[in-house]
C-alpha positions as CSV (number, residue, x, y, z in Angstrom):
1,M,17.9,2.0,-7.4
2,L,15.1,-0.2,-8.8
3,R,16.1,-3.4,-10.5
4,R,14.3,-3.8,-13.9
5,L,13.9,-7.6,-14.0
6,G,11.6,-7.7,-17.0
7,F,9.2,-10.0,-15.3
8,L,7.2,-10.5,-12.2
9,F,7.4,-13.6,-10.0
10,I,5.5,-14.9,-7.0
11,T,6.7,-17.6,-4.7
12,L,4.7,-19.3,-1.9
13,L,6.6,-21.6,0.5
14,L,4.1,-22.8,3.0
15,T,6.1,-24.4,5.8
16,H,5.4,-25.1,9.5
17,C,6.0,-22.0,11.5
18,G,6.4,-23.5,15.0
19,D,4.7,-22.1,18.1
20,D,5.5,-18.5,17.4
21,P,2.0,-16.8,17.3
22,S,3.4,-14.0,15.2
23,L,4.0,-16.5,12.4
24,Q,0.7,-18.4,12.6
25,P,-2.2,-17.8,10.1
26,I,-4.5,-15.0,11.2
27,S,-7.8,-16.7,10.1
28,G,-9.2,-19.1,7.5
29,A,-6.2,-21.4,7.7
30,S,-7.9,-24.1,5.7
31,L,-8.4,-21.7,2.9
32,L,-4.8,-20.5,2.6
33,P,-3.1,-21.2,-0.8
34,K,-2.3,-24.9,-1.1
35,W,0.7,-24.7,-3.5
36,S,4.3,-24.2,-3.2
37,G,6.5,-23.0,-6.0
38,T,6.8,-20.1,-8.3
39,R,4.6,-18.4,-10.8
40,Q,6.1,-16.1,-13.3
41,L,4.6,-13.7,-15.9
42,G,6.1,-11.3,-18.4
43,V,6.3,-10.0,-22.0
44,G,9.2,-10.4,-24.4
45,G,11.2,-7.2,-24.6
46,A,9.2,-5.5,-21.8
47,D,9.5,-4.8,-18.1
48,T,7.0,-6.3,-15.7
49,Q,7.4,-5.7,-12.0
50,G,5.2,-6.8,-9.1
51,Y,4.9,-4.5,-6.1
52,G,1.9,-5.8,-4.0
53,V,0.4,-9.2,-3.0
54,A,-2.9,-10.0,-1.3
55,T,-5.1,-13.0,-0.6
56,D,-8.8,-13.4,-0.2
57,A,-10.9,-15.6,2.1
58,N,-10.9,-18.4,-0.6
59,G,-7.1,-18.6,-0.8
60,N,-6.8,-16.8,-4.1
61,V,-3.6,-14.7,-4.6
62,F,-3.5,-11.3,-6.3
63,V,-0.4,-9.6,-7.6
64,V,-0.2,-6.0,-8.7
65,G,2.5,-3.9,-10.3
66,Y,3.3,-2.4,-13.7
67,T,4.2,-3.5,-17.1
68,T,5.5,-2.0,-20.3
69,G,4.0,-4.7,-22.6
70,D,0.9,-6.5,-23.5
71,L,0.5,-8.8,-20.5
72,D,-1.3,-12.1,-20.7
73,G,-3.4,-11.2,-23.8
74,N,-4.1,-7.6,-22.7
75,T,-3.2,-4.6,-24.9
76,M,-0.8,-2.0,-23.7
77,T,-2.6,1.4,-23.4
78,G,0.1,3.8,-22.0
79,T,3.9,3.8,-21.9
80,Q,3.5,1.9,-18.6
81,D,0.3,0.3,-17.4
82,S,-0.9,-1.0,-14.0
83,F,-1.8,-4.7,-13.8
84,V,-3.4,-7.2,-11.4
85,T,-3.2,-11.0,-11.8
86,K,-5.3,-13.5,-9.9
87,Y,-4.2,-17.1,-9.1
88,N,-6.4,-19.6,-7.4
89,A,-5.5,-21.5,-4.2
90,S,-3.8,-24.2,-6.4
91,G,-1.6,-21.6,-8.2
92,V,-3.6,-21.7,-11.4
93,K,-3.8,-18.3,-13.1
94,Q,-7.4,-17.0,-13.4
95,W,-7.1,-13.7,-15.1
96,T,-4.9,-10.6,-15.7
97,Q,-6.3,-7.1,-16.0
98,Q,-4.3,-4.1,-17.2
99,L,-5.0,-0.4,-17.0
100,G,-3.4,2.7,-18.4
101,D,-3.8,5.9,-20.4
102,S,-2.4,6.6,-23.9
103,G,1.2,7.9,-23.7
104,Q,1.1,8.0,-19.9
105,V,2.7,6.2,-16.9
106,T,0.5,4.2,-14.5
107,C,1.8,2.0,-11.7
108,G,-0.1,-0.3,-9.4
109,I,1.5,-0.5,-5.9
110,G,-1.0,-1.5,-3.3
111,V,-3.7,-4.2,-3.4
112,A,-6.4,-5.4,-1.0
113,T,-9.5,-7.7,-1.1
114,D,-12.8,-7.7,0.7
115,S,-15.1,-10.4,2.0
116,S,-16.9,-10.7,-1.3
117,G,-13.8,-11.5,-3.3
118,N,-13.5,-8.1,-4.9
119,V,-10.0,-6.8,-5.3
120,F,-8.8,-3.1,-5.1
121,V,-5.7,-1.9,-6.8
122,G,-4.1,1.4,-5.8
123,G,-1.2,3.4,-7.2
124,N,-0.4,6.5,-9.2
125,T,-0.7,7.8,-12.7
126,N,0.1,10.9,-14.8
127,G,-2.8,10.2,-17.0
128,G,-6.6,10.2,-16.8
129,L,-7.9,6.7,-16.2
130,D,-11.2,5.3,-17.1
131,G,-12.8,8.6,-18.0
132,N,-11.2,10.4,-15.0
133,T,-9.3,13.7,-15.6
134,L,-5.8,14.1,-14.4
135,M,-5.9,16.8,-11.7
136,G,-2.2,17.1,-10.8
137,T,1.2,16.3,-12.4
138,S,0.7,12.9,-10.8
139,D,-2.6,11.6,-9.2
140,Y,-3.3,8.5,-7.1
141,F,-5.9,6.1,-8.3
142,V,-7.9,3.1,-6.9
143,T,-9.7,0.6,-9.1
144,K,-12.2,-2.1,-8.0
145,Y,-12.5,-5.4,-9.8
146,N,-15.0,-8.2,-8.9
147,S,-13.9,-11.8,-8.4
148,S,-14.1,-12.5,-12.1
149,G,-11.9,-9.6,-13.0
150,A,-14.6,-7.3,-14.3
151,K,-13.8,-3.7,-13.5
152,Q,-16.4,-2.0,-11.3
153,W,-15.0,1.5,-11.0
154,T,-11.9,3.7,-10.9
155,R,-11.4,6.8,-8.8
156,Q,-8.6,9.3,-9.1
157,L,-7.5,12.3,-6.9
158,G,-4.8,15.0,-7.1
159,Q,-4.3,18.7,-7.1
160,S,-3.3,21.0,-9.9
161,G,0.4,21.3,-10.4
162,K,1.1,18.9,-7.5
163,E,2.2,15.3,-7.1
164,T,0.1,12.7,-5.2
165,Y,1.1,9.1,-4.8
166,G,-1.1,6.3,-3.5
167,I,1.0,3.6,-1.7
168,G,-1.2,1.6,0.6
169,V,-4.7,0.1,0.2
170,A,-6.9,-1.5,2.8
171,T,-10.6,-2.6,3.2
172,D,-12.8,-2.9,6.2
173,S,-15.6,-5.4,7.0
174,S,-18.2,-3.1,5.4
175,G,-16.5,-3.1,2.0
176,N,-15.1,0.4,2.4
177,V,-11.7,1.0,0.8
178,F,-8.9,3.3,2.1
179,V,-6.0,4.7,0.1
180,G,-3.0,6.1,1.9
181,G,0.1,7.8,0.6
182,Y,1.6,11.3,0.3
183,T,1.1,14.5,-1.6
184,T,2.7,17.9,-2.3
185,G,-0.7,19.6,-2.5
186,G,-3.9,20.2,-0.6
187,L,-6.3,17.3,-1.4
188,D,-10.0,17.5,-1.4
189,G,-10.3,20.8,0.5
190,N,-7.4,20.1,2.9
191,T,-4.5,22.5,3.2
192,L,-0.9,21.4,2.7
193,T,0.9,21.8,6.0
194,G,4.4,20.6,5.2
195,T,6.5,20.3,2.1
196,V,5.0,16.8,1.7
197,D,2.0,15.6,3.7
198,L,0.5,12.1,4.3
199,F,-3.1,11.5,3.2
200,V,-5.8,8.9,3.6
201,T,-9.0,8.8,1.6
202,K,-12.0,6.6,2.3
203,Y,-14.5,5.4,-0.4
204,N,-17.6,3.2,0.2
205,S,-18.1,0.0,-1.7
206,S,-19.7,1.9,-4.6
207,G,-16.7,4.2,-5.0
208,V,-18.4,7.2,-3.4
209,K,-15.7,9.3,-1.6
210,Q,-16.5,9.7,2.1
211,W,-13.6,11.8,3.3
212,T,-9.9,12.7,2.9
213,R,-7.6,13.6,5.7
214,Q,-4.1,15.1,5.5
215,L,-1.3,15.5,8.0
216,G,2.1,17.2,8.1
217,D,4.4,19.6,9.8
218,S,5.3,23.0,8.6
219,G,8.4,23.0,6.4
220,K,8.9,19.3,6.8
221,A,8.1,16.2,4.7
222,T,5.8,13.4,5.8
223,W,5.2,10.2,3.8
224,G,2.4,7.8,4.3
225,I,3.4,4.3,3.4
226,G,1.1,1.7,5.0
227,V,-2.6,1.6,5.8
228,A,-4.7,-0.9,7.8
229,T,-8.1,-1.2,9.4
230,D,-9.6,-2.9,12.4
231,S,-13.0,-4.6,13.0
232,S,-14.5,-1.3,14.3
233,G,-13.8,0.5,11.1
234,N,-10.9,2.5,12.4
235,V,-8.0,3.2,10.0
236,F,-4.3,3.4,10.8
237,V,-1.8,5.1,8.6
238,G,2.0,4.5,9.1
239,G,5.0,6.1,7.5
240,Y,7.9,8.3,8.2
241,T,8.4,12.0,8.8
242,M,11.1,14.6,9.1
243,G,9.0,16.7,11.4
244,N,6.9,16.4,14.6
245,L,3.3,15.5,14.0
246,D,0.2,16.3,16.1
247,G,2.2,17.8,19.0
248,N,4.7,15.0,19.2
249,T,8.3,16.0,19.9
250,V,11.1,13.5,19.3
251,A,14.6,14.3,20.5
252,G,17.6,13.0,18.7
253,N,19.4,13.7,15.4
254,N,17.2,11.5,13.2
255,D,16.6,12.4,9.6
256,F,13.5,10.3,9.7
257,Y,11.0,9.3,12.5
258,F,8.4,6.6,12.0
259,F,4.8,7.4,13.0
260,V,1.4,5.8,13.1
261,T,-1.9,7.8,13.1
262,K,-5.3,6.4,14.0
263,Y,-8.6,7.8,12.5
264,D,-12.1,6.6,13.4
265,S,-14.6,5.5,10.8
266,S,-15.7,9.2,10.3
267,G,-12.1,10.4,9.7
268,V,-11.7,12.0,13.1
269,T,-8.1,11.8,14.4
270,Q,-7.8,9.7,17.5
271,W,-4.0,9.9,18.1
272,T,-0.6,10.0,16.5
273,Q,2.4,8.2,17.9
274,Q,5.9,9.0,16.7
275,L,9.2,7.3,17.5
276,G,12.9,7.8,16.7
277,A,16.2,7.0,18.3
278,S,19.2,9.3,18.9
279,G,22.0,8.7,16.5
280,A,19.9,6.5,14.1
281,I,17.7,6.8,11.1
282,T,14.5,4.8,11.3
283,D,12.4,3.8,8.3
284,L,8.9,2.4,8.6
285,V,8.6,-0.4,6.1
286,V,5.4,-2.2,6.8
287,L,2.2,-1.4,8.8
288,R,-0.3,-4.1,9.3
289,L,-2.9,-5.2,11.8
290,R,-2.7,-8.7,13.1
291,E,-5.6,-10.4,14.9
292,L,-3.7,-12.5,17.4
293,D,-6.6,-13.5,19.5
294,E,-9.7,-14.2,17.5
295,K,-11.8,-14.9,20.6
296,T,-11.3,-11.5,22.1
297,S,-10.5,-9.7,18.8
298,S,-7.3,-8.3,20.4
299,L,-5.5,-6.3,17.7
300,V,-1.8,-5.6,17.7
301,L,0.0,-3.1,15.5
302,D,3.0,-4.8,14.0
303,L,5.5,-2.1,12.8
304,H,8.4,-3.6,11.0
305,L,11.4,-1.3,11.3
306,F,15.0,-1.0,10.2
307,N,17.5,0.9,12.2
308,Y,20.6,2.2,10.5
309,G,22.3,3.0,13.8
310,S,23.4,0.7,16.7
311,T,20.3,1.3,18.9
312,V,17.5,-1.2,18.6
313,I,14.2,0.6,19.1
314,S,11.7,-1.0,21.4
315,N,8.4,0.4,22.6
316,G,5.5,-1.7,23.8
317,N,4.2,-4.0,21.2
318,I,6.3,-2.6,18.4
319,T,8.4,-5.3,16.7
320,N,11.8,-4.4,15.3
321,I,13.0,-6.5,12.3
322,V,16.3,-6.0,10.7
323,D,15.6,-7.2,7.3
324,E,17.5,-5.9,4.2
325,H,14.7,-7.1,1.9
326,L,12.1,-5.0,3.7
327,V,14.5,-2.0,3.5
328,E,14.9,-2.5,-0.2
329,T,11.1,-2.7,-0.5
330,L,10.8,0.7,1.1
331,R,13.5,2.2,-1.0
332,A,11.7,0.9,-4.1
333,K,8.5,2.5,-2.9
334,R,10.2,5.8,-2.2
335,A,11.5,5.8,-5.8
336,L,8.3,4.7,-7.5
337,H,7.7,8.0,-9.1
338,D,11.0,7.6,-11.1
339,V,10.2,4.1,-12.5
340,G,9.0,5.4,-15.8
341,E,11.9,7.7,-16.4
């Protein structure tokens, strides 16, 4: 169950992480946020919840989520609006932008930045945002803001009578943006394979859609949760499935298996890996790409897992983290379509 706290908060505690390379800054260490403490924002009598956080190369911090009020001088448009707030590297609030549609529910979930300081907010809506037309019962959206908070464009995608949820957002070095999530329909000319399929859509920096890919297993549900890119423009989608994807077969009595699928920059599937453990239920919580060796650009997929059974899953460079907070984050994401009810 989601907790309705009535406010968002963000806390940064920048402490020394020792010699563990997995805890060291990836790049731009001198530009990381230089404040420690908490920033909080809300509206009297309203709910405001933060779901995603990202930083840019200048150490600015961006928080996204949803609100049921007039946040930071904005005017509420729907019954629930998406928001994004920017703080500078010293923790000083720069601006807040809010987006919604009259009488409708809109929730910001994922956020990413590019090398120019633009910020991309992704999520889902049951309205038509910024002149877009609602296509399904729920559509995903992605909105681009520049570094000053000026909105550049909004794109929306769904299928008639179906539900589509955008969960993850990522950018690449060319300014392209990728939205990942799950759908109960066939998006953008794709055919629904399972009862629920993962999807990933690529847009260029101008918001022109490049391609959409969809993946599932007949009669089974597959949820895309995380999305990440590498320096070559490949995109990785992670999540969990109740089926066997792309010819994978996983033995055991799992209800859920985690997976990760790699697409190249043109959207061609490169491979899908799937993993589960007998007698356990495994939820994929976070998918991210870490650059551990900047000199060789050696990239490692860091898959954070929680195992409900007694078996700890280990496979190559997959890291298993038993973390109740991460599990609650996933549970919240799985329930996001109920937040407005």
